[in-house]
py3Dmol code that shows the C-alpha trace and the ligand (Angstrom):
import py3Dmol

protein = """\
ATOM      1  CA  MET A   1     -21.150 -24.021  11.723  1.00  0.00           C
ATOM      2  CA  ILE A   2     -18.294 -21.992  13.192  1.00  0.00           C
ATOM      3  CA  ILE A   3     -14.999 -22.097  11.303  1.00  0.00           C
ATOM      4  CA  ARG A   4     -12.033 -20.900  13.266  1.00  0.00           C
ATOM      5  CA  SER A   5      -8.831 -19.728  11.655  1.00  0.00           C
ATOM      6  CA  LYS A   6      -5.744 -21.649  12.781  1.00  0.00           C
ATOM      7  CA  SER A   7      -4.280 -18.508  14.328  1.00  0.00           C
ATOM      8  CA  PHE A   8      -4.472 -14.724  14.227  1.00  0.00           C
ATOM      9  CA  LEU A   9      -1.565 -14.571  11.796  1.00  0.00           C
ATOM     10  CA  PRO A  10      -2.064 -13.130   8.306  1.00  0.00           C
ATOM     11  CA  SER A  11      -2.000 -15.398   5.279  1.00  0.00           C
ATOM     12  CA  THR A  12       1.420 -14.344   3.951  1.00  0.00           C
ATOM     13  CA  ALA A  13       4.888 -14.336   5.514  1.00  0.00           C
ATOM     14  CA  VAL A  14       8.009 -12.840   3.933  1.00  0.00           C
ATOM     15  CA  LEU A  15      11.081 -14.816   4.977  1.00  0.00           C
ATOM     16  CA  GLU A  16      14.405 -12.979   4.882  1.00  0.00           C
ATOM     17  CA  LEU A  17      16.828 -15.899   4.712  1.00  0.00           C
ATOM     18  CA  THR A  18      20.133 -14.047   4.635  1.00  0.00           C
ATOM     19  CA  TYR A  19      21.828 -10.687   5.011  1.00  0.00           C
ATOM     20  CA  ARG A  20      24.106 -11.395   2.069  1.00  0.00           C
ATOM     21  CA  CYS A  21      23.579  -9.968  -1.388  1.00  0.00           C
ATOM     22  CA  ASN A  22      25.704  -9.942  -4.535  1.00  0.00           C
ATOM     23  CA  HIS A  23      24.275  -6.581  -5.627  1.00  0.00           C
ATOM     24  CA  ASN A  24      24.895  -3.120  -4.179  1.00  0.00           C
ATOM     25  CA  CYS A  25      21.613  -1.388  -4.987  1.00  0.00           C
ATOM     26  CA  ILE A  26      21.708   2.291  -4.121  1.00  0.00           C
ATOM     27  CA  PHE A  27      17.965   2.204  -3.313  1.00  0.00           C
ATOM     28  CA  CYS A  28      18.187  -0.915  -1.086  1.00  0.00           C
ATOM     29  CA  SER A  29      16.043  -0.552   2.029  1.00  0.00           C
ATOM     30  CA  CYS A  30      17.524  -3.500   3.966  1.00  0.00           C
ATOM     31  CA  PRO A  31      18.285  -1.949   7.367  1.00  0.00           C
ATOM     32  CA  TRP A  32      21.540  -3.913   7.816  1.00  0.00           C
ATOM     33  CA  PHE A  33      23.011  -2.044   4.824  1.00  0.00           C
ATOM     34  CA  SER A  34      22.588   1.292   6.605  1.00  0.00           C
ATOM     35  CA  GLU A  35      25.626   2.306   8.617  1.00  0.00           C
ATOM     36  CA  ASP A  36      23.690   4.056  11.376  1.00  0.00           C
ATOM     37  CA  SER A  37      20.380   2.168  11.500  1.00  0.00           C
ATOM     38  CA  GLY A  38      21.215   0.559  14.819  1.00  0.00           C
ATOM     39  CA  PHE A  39      20.231  -2.817  13.331  1.00  0.00           C
ATOM     40  CA  GLU A  40      22.024  -5.575  15.191  1.00  0.00           C
ATOM     41  CA  ALA A  41      23.035  -8.248  12.692  1.00  0.00           C
ATOM     42  CA  LEU A  42      23.375 -11.509  14.569  1.00  0.00           C
ATOM     43  CA  GLN A  43      23.880 -15.041  13.297  1.00  0.00           C
ATOM     44  CA  GLU A  44      21.583 -16.356  10.548  1.00  0.00           C
ATOM     45  CA  LEU A  45      19.205 -19.221  11.345  1.00  0.00           C
ATOM     46  CA  ASP A  46      20.516 -22.599  10.212  1.00  0.00           C
ATOM     47  CA  THR A  47      18.659 -25.071   7.992  1.00  0.00           C
ATOM     48  CA  SER A  48      16.908 -26.996  10.753  1.00  0.00           C
ATOM     49  CA  GLN A  49      15.831 -23.780  12.477  1.00  0.00           C
ATOM     50  CA  TRP A  50      14.313 -22.492   9.239  1.00  0.00           C
ATOM     51  CA  LYS A  51      12.487 -25.789   8.757  1.00  0.00           C
ATOM     52  CA  SER A  52      11.023 -25.413  12.245  1.00  0.00           C
ATOM     53  CA  VAL A  53       9.881 -21.889  11.343  1.00  0.00           C
ATOM     54  CA  LEU A  54       8.220 -23.210   8.169  1.00  0.00           C
ATOM     55  CA  ASP A  55       6.527 -26.016  10.143  1.00  0.00           C
ATOM     56  CA  GLU A  56       5.166 -23.517  12.643  1.00  0.00           C
ATOM     57  CA  LEU A  57       3.944 -21.020  10.031  1.00  0.00           C
ATOM     58  CA  CYS A  58       2.046 -23.735   8.157  1.00  0.00           C
ATOM     59  CA  ARG A  59       0.644 -25.104  11.409  1.00  0.00           C
ATOM     60  CA  CYS A  60      -0.663 -21.591  12.105  1.00  0.00           C
ATOM     61  CA  GLY A  61      -2.426 -21.387   8.726  1.00  0.00           C
ATOM     62  CA  VAL A  62       0.030 -19.114   6.880  1.00  0.00           C
ATOM     63  CA  SER A  63      -0.596 -20.186   3.289  1.00  0.00           C
ATOM     64  CA  SER A  64       1.777 -17.955   1.269  1.00  0.00           C
ATOM     65  CA  LEU A  65       5.530 -17.972   1.829  1.00  0.00           C
ATOM     66  CA  ALA A  66       7.854 -15.497   0.084  1.00  0.00           C
ATOM     67  CA  PHE A  67      11.584 -16.275   0.256  1.00  0.00           C
ATOM     68  CA  THR A  68      13.911 -13.293   0.025  1.00  0.00           C
ATOM     69  CA  GLY A  69      17.021 -11.757   1.600  1.00  0.00           C
ATOM     70  CA  GLY A  70      19.408 -10.123   0.779  1.00  0.00           C
ATOM     71  CA  GLU A  71      19.671 -12.609  -2.056  1.00  0.00           C
ATOM     72  CA  ALA A  72      18.058 -15.825  -0.825  1.00  0.00           C
ATOM     73  CA  LEU A  73      19.806 -18.030  -3.411  1.00  0.00           C
ATOM     74  CA  LEU A  74      23.221 -17.191  -1.944  1.00  0.00           C
ATOM     75  CA  ARG A  75      22.368 -19.599   0.856  1.00  0.00           C
ATOM     76  CA  ASP A  76      23.494 -23.142   0.056  1.00  0.00           C
ATOM     77  CA  ASP A  77      20.283 -24.520   1.546  1.00  0.00           C
ATOM     78  CA  CYS A  78      17.838 -22.193  -0.245  1.00  0.00           C
ATOM     79  CA  LEU A  79      16.692 -24.861  -2.707  1.00  0.00           C
ATOM     80  CA  GLU A  80      16.454 -27.417   0.102  1.00  0.00           C
ATOM     81  CA  LEU A  81      14.222 -25.017   2.049  1.00  0.00           C
ATOM     82  CA  LEU A  82      12.051 -24.396  -1.025  1.00  0.00           C
ATOM     83  CA  GLU A  83      11.673 -28.173  -1.464  1.00  0.00           C
ATOM     84  CA  TYR A  84      10.827 -28.561   2.205  1.00  0.00           C
ATOM     85  CA  ALA A  85       8.259 -25.758   2.173  1.00  0.00           C
ATOM     86  CA  SER A  86       6.633 -27.284  -0.904  1.00  0.00           C
ATOM     87  CA  SER A  87       6.197 -30.602   0.891  1.00  0.00           C
ATOM     88  CA  LEU A  88       4.206 -29.039   3.746  1.00  0.00           C
ATOM     89  CA  THR A  89       0.451 -28.632   3.930  1.00  0.00           C
ATOM     90  CA  VAL A  90      -1.607 -25.910   5.521  1.00  0.00           C
ATOM     91  CA  ASP A  91      -5.276 -25.566   6.460  1.00  0.00           C
ATOM     92  CA  LYS A  92      -6.206 -22.496   4.423  1.00  0.00           C
ATOM     93  CA  THR A  93      -9.239 -20.539   5.547  1.00  0.00           C
ATOM     94  CA  GLU A  94     -10.745 -18.142   3.026  1.00  0.00           C
ATOM     95  CA  THR A  95     -14.024 -16.635   1.929  1.00  0.00           C
ATOM     96  CA  VAL A  96     -15.643 -18.460  -0.997  1.00  0.00           C
ATOM     97  CA  ASP A  97     -19.007 -17.231  -2.304  1.00  0.00           C
ATOM     98  CA  GLY A  98     -19.612 -15.319   0.904  1.00  0.00           C
ATOM     99  CA  SER A  99     -18.825 -18.201   3.224  1.00  0.00           C
ATOM    100  CA  LEU A 100     -15.708 -19.104   5.150  1.00  0.00           C
ATOM    101  CA  THR A 101     -14.229 -22.419   4.077  1.00  0.00           C
ATOM    102  CA  THR A 102     -11.143 -24.330   5.110  1.00  0.00           C
ATOM    103  CA  CYS A 103      -9.246 -26.798   2.954  1.00  0.00           C
ATOM    104  CA  GLU A 104      -5.855 -28.485   3.131  1.00  0.00           C
ATOM    105  CA  VAL A 105      -3.446 -27.163   0.498  1.00  0.00           C
ATOM    106  CA  HIS A 106       0.272 -26.847  -0.144  1.00  0.00           C
ATOM    107  CA  PRO A 107       1.501 -23.305   0.600  1.00  0.00           C
ATOM    108  CA  GLU A 108       1.913 -20.902  -2.304  1.00  0.00           C
ATOM    109  CA  ILE A 109       5.615 -20.170  -2.576  1.00  0.00           C
ATOM    110  CA  TYR A 110       7.383 -17.157  -4.066  1.00  0.00           C
ATOM    111  CA  LEU A 111      11.108 -16.698  -4.633  1.00  0.00           C
ATOM    112  CA  LEU A 112      12.342 -13.095  -4.855  1.00  0.00           C
ATOM    113  CA  SER A 113      15.755 -12.713  -6.484  1.00  0.00           C
ATOM    114  CA  ASN A 114      17.958 -10.258  -8.346  1.00  0.00           C
ATOM    115  CA  GLY A 115      18.434 -13.027 -10.911  1.00  0.00           C
ATOM    116  CA  TYR A 116      22.186 -13.456 -10.868  1.00  0.00           C
ATOM    117  CA  PRO A 117      22.192 -16.842  -9.042  1.00  0.00           C
ATOM    118  CA  VAL A 118      19.255 -18.153 -11.145  1.00  0.00           C
ATOM    119  CA  ASN A 119      20.358 -20.876 -13.563  1.00  0.00           C
ATOM    120  CA  ILE A 120      18.650 -23.716 -15.397  1.00  0.00           C
ATOM    121  CA  GLU A 121      18.907 -26.011 -12.365  1.00  0.00           C
ATOM    122  CA  VAL A 122      17.094 -23.420 -10.240  1.00  0.00           C
ATOM    123  CA  LEU A 123      14.442 -22.857 -12.916  1.00  0.00           C
ATOM    124  CA  GLU A 124      13.820 -26.598 -13.264  1.00  0.00           C
ATOM    125  CA  ILE A 125      13.217 -26.849  -9.511  1.00  0.00           C
ATOM    126  CA  LEU A 126      10.864 -23.830  -9.554  1.00  0.00           C
ATOM    127  CA  ALA A 127       8.943 -25.370 -12.462  1.00  0.00           C
ATOM    128  CA  ARG A 128       8.689 -28.769 -10.753  1.00  0.00           C
ATOM    129  CA  LEU A 129       7.554 -27.264  -7.441  1.00  0.00           C
ATOM    130  CA  ASN A 130       5.247 -24.655  -9.024  1.00  0.00           C
ATOM    131  CA  ILE A 131       7.119 -21.803  -7.297  1.00  0.00           C
ATOM    132  CA  ARG A 132       6.588 -18.262  -8.571  1.00  0.00           C
ATOM    133  CA  LEU A 133       9.640 -16.203  -9.429  1.00  0.00           C
ATOM    134  CA  SER A 134       9.935 -12.455  -8.824  1.00  0.00           C
ATOM    135  CA  LEU A 135      12.946 -10.738 -10.417  1.00  0.00           C
ATOM    136  CA  SER A 136      14.218  -7.238  -9.762  1.00  0.00           C
ATOM    137  CA  LEU A 137      14.660  -4.959 -12.784  1.00  0.00           C
ATOM    138  CA  PRO A 138      15.368  -1.345 -11.760  1.00  0.00           C
ATOM    139  CA  GLY A 139      15.945   0.033 -15.231  1.00  0.00           C
ATOM    140  CA  LEU A 140      17.706  -0.933 -18.458  1.00  0.00           C
ATOM    141  CA  SER A 141      20.434   1.616 -19.294  1.00  0.00           C
ATOM    142  CA  THR A 142      20.415   2.660 -15.607  1.00  0.00           C
ATOM    143  CA  TYR A 143      20.508  -0.898 -14.240  1.00  0.00           C
ATOM    144  CA  GLU A 144      24.242  -0.781 -13.495  1.00  0.00           C
ATOM    145  CA  LYS A 145      23.963   2.670 -11.924  1.00  0.00           C
ATOM    146  CA  HIS A 146      21.318   1.286  -9.553  1.00  0.00           C
ATOM    147  CA  THR A 147      22.788  -2.123  -8.708  1.00  0.00           C
ATOM    148  CA  GLY A 148      26.527  -1.915  -9.405  1.00  0.00           C
ATOM    149  CA  TYR A 149      26.296  -4.639 -12.079  1.00  0.00           C
ATOM    150  CA  ASP A 150      25.360  -4.790 -15.750  1.00  0.00           C
ATOM    151  CA  HIS A 151      22.790  -7.601 -15.499  1.00  0.00           C
ATOM    152  CA  ALA A 152      19.659  -6.200 -17.147  1.00  0.00           C
ATOM    153  CA  ASP A 153      19.985  -8.432 -20.242  1.00  0.00           C
ATOM    154  CA  MET A 154      20.537 -11.443 -17.987  1.00  0.00           C
ATOM    155  CA  VAL A 155      17.296 -10.705 -16.093  1.00  0.00           C
ATOM    156  CA  LEU A 156      15.356 -10.395 -19.365  1.00  0.00           C
ATOM    157  CA  LYS A 157      16.837 -13.726 -20.522  1.00  0.00           C
ATOM    158  CA  ILE A 158      15.659 -15.402 -17.309  1.00  0.00           C
ATOM    159  CA  PHE A 159      12.142 -14.050 -17.878  1.00  0.00           C
ATOM    160  CA  ARG A 160      12.200 -15.641 -21.338  1.00  0.00           C
ATOM    161  CA  GLN A 161      13.485 -18.956 -19.972  1.00  0.00           C
ATOM    162  CA  ALA A 162      10.959 -18.960 -17.123  1.00  0.00           C
ATOM    163  CA  SER A 163       8.123 -18.216 -19.508  1.00  0.00           C
ATOM    164  CA  GLY A 164       9.211 -21.070 -21.784  1.00  0.00           C
ATOM    165  CA  MET A 165       9.218 -23.436 -18.809  1.00  0.00           C
ATOM    166  CA  GLY A 166       5.762 -22.391 -17.621  1.00  0.00           C
ATOM    167  CA  ILE A 167       6.994 -20.611 -14.464  1.00  0.00           C
ATOM    168  CA  SER A 168       4.837 -17.714 -13.245  1.00  0.00           C
ATOM    169  CA  SER A 169       6.994 -14.620 -12.951  1.00  0.00           C
ATOM    170  CA  THR A 170       6.744 -11.045 -11.729  1.00  0.00           C
ATOM    171  CA  VAL A 171       8.910  -8.075 -12.620  1.00  0.00           C
ATOM    172  CA  ASN A 172       9.777  -6.210  -9.458  1.00  0.00           C
ATOM    173  CA  SER A 173      10.824  -2.658 -10.275  1.00  0.00           C
ATOM    174  CA  THR A 174      11.832   0.098  -7.890  1.00  0.00           C
ATOM    175  CA  VAL A 175      11.297   3.514  -9.467  1.00  0.00           C
ATOM    176  CA  THR A 176      13.686   6.336  -8.656  1.00  0.00           C
ATOM    177  CA  ALA A 177      14.346   9.792 -10.064  1.00  0.00           C
ATOM    178  CA  LEU A 178      17.236   8.219 -11.994  1.00  0.00           C
ATOM    179  CA  ASN A 179      15.285   5.533 -13.862  1.00  0.00           C
ATOM    180  CA  LEU A 180      11.864   7.172 -14.306  1.00  0.00           C
ATOM    181  CA  HIS A 181      12.825   8.391 -17.783  1.00  0.00           C
ATOM    182  CA  GLU A 182      13.042   4.787 -19.011  1.00  0.00           C
ATOM    183  CA  LEU A 183      10.227   3.252 -16.957  1.00  0.00           C
ATOM    184  CA  ARG A 184       8.060   2.622 -20.016  1.00  0.00           C
ATOM    185  CA  GLU A 185      10.903   0.810 -21.792  1.00  0.00           C
ATOM    186  CA  THR A 186      11.859  -1.154 -18.646  1.00  0.00           C
ATOM    187  CA  LEU A 187       8.369  -2.462 -17.932  1.00  0.00           C
ATOM    188  CA  SER A 188       7.656  -3.143 -21.608  1.00  0.00           C
ATOM    189  CA  ALA A 189      10.888  -5.124 -22.002  1.00  0.00           C
ATOM    190  CA  ALA A 190      10.069  -7.263 -18.960  1.00  0.00           C
ATOM    191  CA  LEU A 191       6.510  -7.976 -20.064  1.00  0.00           C
ATOM    192  CA  LEU A 192       7.610  -8.730 -23.631  1.00  0.00           C
ATOM    193  CA  ALA A 193      10.236 -11.122 -22.231  1.00  0.00           C
ATOM    194  CA  GLY A 194       7.472 -13.031 -20.448  1.00  0.00           C
ATOM    195  CA  ALA A 195       6.995 -11.465 -17.018  1.00  0.00           C
ATOM    196  CA  GLY A 196       3.397 -12.210 -16.084  1.00  0.00           C
ATOM    197  CA  GLN A 197       2.785  -9.252 -13.814  1.00  0.00           C
ATOM    198  CA  LEU A 198       4.297  -6.179 -12.184  1.00  0.00           C
ATOM    199  CA  LEU A 199       5.156  -5.325  -8.612  1.00  0.00           C
ATOM    200  CA  MET A 200       6.291  -1.705  -8.665  1.00  0.00           C
ATOM    201  CA  ASN A 201       7.742   0.226  -5.745  1.00  0.00           C
ATOM    202  CA  ARG A 202       8.451   3.911  -5.624  1.00  0.00           C
ATOM    203  CA  PHE A 203      11.710   4.695  -3.866  1.00  0.00           C
ATOM    204  CA  LEU A 204      11.301   5.091  -0.129  1.00  0.00           C
ATOM    205  CA  PRO A 205      14.335   6.126   1.943  1.00  0.00           C
ATOM    206  CA  GLY A 206      15.699   3.311   4.074  1.00  0.00           C
ATOM    207  CA  GLY A 207      18.792   1.156   4.440  1.00  0.00           C
ATOM    208  CA  ARG A 208      21.506   2.042   1.944  1.00  0.00           C
ATOM    209  CA  GLY A 209      19.012   4.311   0.189  1.00  0.00           C
ATOM    210  CA  LEU A 210      19.301   6.816   3.031  1.00  0.00           C
ATOM    211  CA  GLN A 211      22.675   7.860   1.633  1.00  0.00           C
ATOM    212  CA  ASP A 212      21.213   8.855  -1.742  1.00  0.00           C
ATOM    213  CA  THR A 213      17.761  10.145  -0.886  1.00  0.00           C
ATOM    214  CA  SER A 214      18.220  13.518  -2.560  1.00  0.00           C
ATOM    215  CA  ARG A 215      19.191  11.863  -5.886  1.00  0.00           C
ATOM    216  CA  LEU A 216      16.582   9.065  -5.806  1.00  0.00           C
ATOM    217  CA  ASP A 217      13.446  10.573  -4.265  1.00  0.00           C
ATOM    218  CA  LEU A 218      10.503  11.243  -6.614  1.00  0.00           C
ATOM    219  CA  SER A 219       8.641  14.524  -6.588  1.00  0.00           C
ATOM    220  CA  GLU A 220       4.843  14.530  -6.625  1.00  0.00           C
ATOM    221  CA  ASN A 221       4.786  15.121 -10.373  1.00  0.00           C
ATOM    222  CA  GLN A 222       7.233  12.277 -10.878  1.00  0.00           C
ATOM    223  CA  VAL A 223       5.050   9.951  -8.785  1.00  0.00           C
ATOM    224  CA  LEU A 224       2.071  10.860 -10.992  1.00  0.00           C
ATOM    225  CA  GLU A 225       4.161  10.247 -14.108  1.00  0.00           C
ATOM    226  CA  MET A 226       5.263   6.869 -12.726  1.00  0.00           C
ATOM    227  CA  LEU A 227       1.655   5.813 -12.052  1.00  0.00           C
ATOM    228  CA  SER A 228       0.438   6.918 -15.483  1.00  0.00           C
ATOM    229  CA  ILE A 229       3.231   5.152 -17.342  1.00  0.00           C
ATOM    230  CA  ALA A 230       2.852   1.871 -15.448  1.00  0.00           C
ATOM    231  CA  ASP A 231      -0.929   1.932 -15.845  1.00  0.00           C
ATOM    232  CA  ASP A 232      -0.654   2.575 -19.570  1.00  0.00           C
ATOM    233  CA  VAL A 233       1.900  -0.198 -20.113  1.00  0.00           C
ATOM    234  CA  LEU A 234      -0.168  -2.720 -18.136  1.00  0.00           C
ATOM    235  CA  THR A 235      -3.404  -1.740 -19.868  1.00  0.00           C
ATOM    236  CA  ARG A 236      -1.858  -2.087 -23.338  1.00  0.00           C
ATOM    237  CA  ALA A 237      -0.239  -5.412 -22.376  1.00  0.00           C
ATOM    238  CA  GLY A 238      -3.354  -6.785 -20.685  1.00  0.00           C
ATOM    239  CA  ARG A 239      -1.351  -7.675 -17.557  1.00  0.00           C
ATOM    240  CA  TYR A 240      -1.961  -7.172 -13.856  1.00  0.00           C
ATOM    241  CA  GLY A 241       0.202  -5.026 -11.621  1.00  0.00           C
ATOM    242  CA  ASN A 242       0.229  -3.326  -8.288  1.00  0.00           C
ATOM    243  CA  LEU A 243       2.190  -0.743  -6.361  1.00  0.00           C
ATOM    244  CA  GLY A 244       3.843  -2.127  -3.241  1.00  0.00           C
ATOM    245  CA  THR A 245       4.491   1.245  -1.624  1.00  0.00           C
ATOM    246  CA  GLU A 246       1.641   3.453  -0.529  1.00  0.00           C
ATOM    247  CA  ILE A 247       0.755   6.792  -2.138  1.00  0.00           C
ATOM    248  CA  PRO A 248      -0.757   9.748  -0.239  1.00  0.00           C
ATOM    249  CA  LEU A 249      -4.488  10.027  -0.953  1.00  0.00           C
ATOM    250  CA  CYS A 250      -4.134  13.647  -2.115  1.00  0.00           C
ATOM    251  CA  VAL A 251      -1.688  12.456  -4.811  1.00  0.00           C
ATOM    252  CA  LEU A 252      -3.554   9.308  -5.803  1.00  0.00           C
ATOM    253  CA  ASN A 253      -6.741  11.336  -6.297  1.00  0.00           C
ATOM    254  CA  LYS A 254      -5.026  13.246  -9.117  1.00  0.00           C
ATOM    255  CA  VAL A 255      -4.645  10.256 -11.413  1.00  0.00           C
ATOM    256  CA  GLU A 256      -7.128   7.803 -12.906  1.00  0.00           C
ATOM    257  CA  LEU A 257      -5.800   4.271 -13.017  1.00  0.00           C
ATOM    258  CA  LYS A 258      -7.398   1.621 -15.225  1.00  0.00           C
ATOM    259  CA  THR A 259      -5.241  -1.384 -14.423  1.00  0.00           C
ATOM    260  CA  LEU A 260      -2.541  -0.651 -11.872  1.00  0.00           C
ATOM    261  CA  GLU A 261      -3.643  -1.210  -8.292  1.00  0.00           C
ATOM    262  CA  ALA A 262      -2.314   1.410  -5.915  1.00  0.00           C
ATOM    263  CA  GLY A 263      -3.202   2.031  -2.285  1.00  0.00           C
ATOM    264  CA  THR A 264      -2.879   4.802   0.250  1.00  0.00           C
ATOM    265  CA  ARG A 265      -2.152   2.648   3.253  1.00  0.00           C
ATOM    266  CA  CYS A 266       1.083   0.908   4.096  1.00  0.00           C
ATOM    267  CA  SER A 267       0.625  -2.662   2.886  1.00  0.00           C
ATOM    268  CA  ALA A 268       2.372  -3.910   6.035  1.00  0.00           C
ATOM    269  CA  ALA A 269      -0.343  -2.353   8.170  1.00  0.00           C
ATOM    270  CA  ARG A 270      -3.428  -2.945   6.049  1.00  0.00           C
ATOM    271  CA  GLY A 271      -6.319  -4.302   8.068  1.00  0.00           C
ATOM    272  CA  SER A 272      -4.312  -4.214  11.258  1.00  0.00           C
ATOM    273  CA  LEU A 273      -6.366  -6.273  13.708  1.00  0.00           C
ATOM    274  CA  LEU A 274      -9.536  -4.797  12.221  1.00  0.00           C
ATOM    275  CA  SER A 275     -10.520  -7.177   9.450  1.00  0.00           C
ATOM    276  CA  ASP A 276     -12.495 -10.293  10.170  1.00  0.00           C
ATOM    277  CA  HIS A 277      -9.841 -12.770   9.249  1.00  0.00           C
ATOM    278  CA  GLN A 278      -6.373 -13.424   8.043  1.00  0.00           C
ATOM    279  CA  VAL A 279      -4.823  -9.982   7.789  1.00  0.00           C
ATOM    280  CA  MET A 280      -2.773  -8.379  10.495  1.00  0.00           C
ATOM    281  CA  SER A 281       0.199  -6.135  10.486  1.00  0.00           C
ATOM    282  CA  GLY A 282       3.273  -7.182  12.259  1.00  0.00           C
ATOM    283  CA  TYR A 283       6.983  -7.551  12.137  1.00  0.00           C
ATOM    284  CA  ALA A 284       8.401 -10.420  14.048  1.00  0.00           C
ATOM    285  CA  THR A 285      12.105 -10.803  14.221  1.00  0.00           C
ATOM    286  CA  THR A 286      14.123 -13.410  15.972  1.00  0.00           C
ATOM    287  CA  ARG A 287      16.955 -10.867  16.322  1.00  0.00           C
ATOM    288  CA  ARG A 288      18.837 -13.440  14.329  1.00  0.00           C
ATOM    289  CA  LYS A 289      18.560 -13.560  10.566  1.00  0.00           C
ATOM    290  CA  GLY A 290      15.904 -14.276   9.545  1.00  0.00           C
ATOM    291  CA  SER A 291      13.223 -11.964   9.951  1.00  0.00           C
ATOM    292  CA  ILE A 292       9.615 -12.869   9.367  1.00  0.00           C
ATOM    293  CA  ILE A 293       7.523 -10.019   8.021  1.00  0.00           C
ATOM    294  CA  PHE A 294       3.761 -10.323   7.851  1.00  0.00           C
TER     295      PHE A 294
END
"""
ligand_1 = """\
8
SF4
S 17.664 -4.297 -3.231
Fe 17.706 -6.524 -3.208
S 19.174 -7.080 -4.812
Fe 19.547 -4.921 -4.300
S 21.148 -4.930 -2.696
Fe 19.156 -4.912 -1.643
S 18.706 -7.053 -1.238
Fe 20.294 -7.001 -2.836
"""
view = py3Dmol.view(width=600, height=400)
view.addModel(protein, "pdb")
view.setStyle({"model": 0}, {"cartoon": {"style": "trace"}})
view.addModel(ligand_1, "xyz")
view.setStyle({"model": 1}, {"stick": {}})
view.zoomTo()
view.show()
């Protein structure tokens, strides 16, 4: 029997709902925060347009939807869009025991946030809809230096609340030359507070980060230190984690990782049109906010 995928699209789409953000992260790679990126910021999509996008993605077999921004929760309709996405179904095609199968499922939904707009009402909705929460924590004592706000304790409190409510959560940490010295403490605090897993990014120049590259960029030795620390923390904690930004092969070959998953290829381009199903690189933008990143 031949099973055809619904489309050539990959299984995951990252939905950038808004340009707006309540933080001023010095490492932020959003192109609209760079003065000379040439990015043309036009009007954001409205609620009904976003619902049409969600309909179309699910119709095309995209089974994982990650809502982000900017800060997605600054949009008044963010929770409405999360509810709407949760109500949709998608024909998910995947390999099970060596065979391709297709079944109708609700999409997996992720909400990426800096935490500030997350309150009990938001957490109750995430718990009811089984939405996974990813919170940014770029340091403890250096949190304010990186974001402009002193919210590290607030983020740790949300991890504790989410854990108590049964919400799956991820600590999302960008590592720079300014916060590497407390990486072990940062990751440990998040995992102890209840974060289920780690998504770590090494600083890559882009967006607002272009202005501070010389202060934030990691040397090769610092990248190796970052990998070793994260791997050790995850191994001791028995948690899963991966690196979202690629590492040159010649650097990655110098460290032995037991738990942390790290790759040498840009995750946005992995399997570009070469794998047998699901994965493709691409960046589709409506030229209006939002962008849809595969
Ligand atoms: S990194 Fe995230 S939280 Fe920080 S300014 Fe950029 S969009 Fe906002």
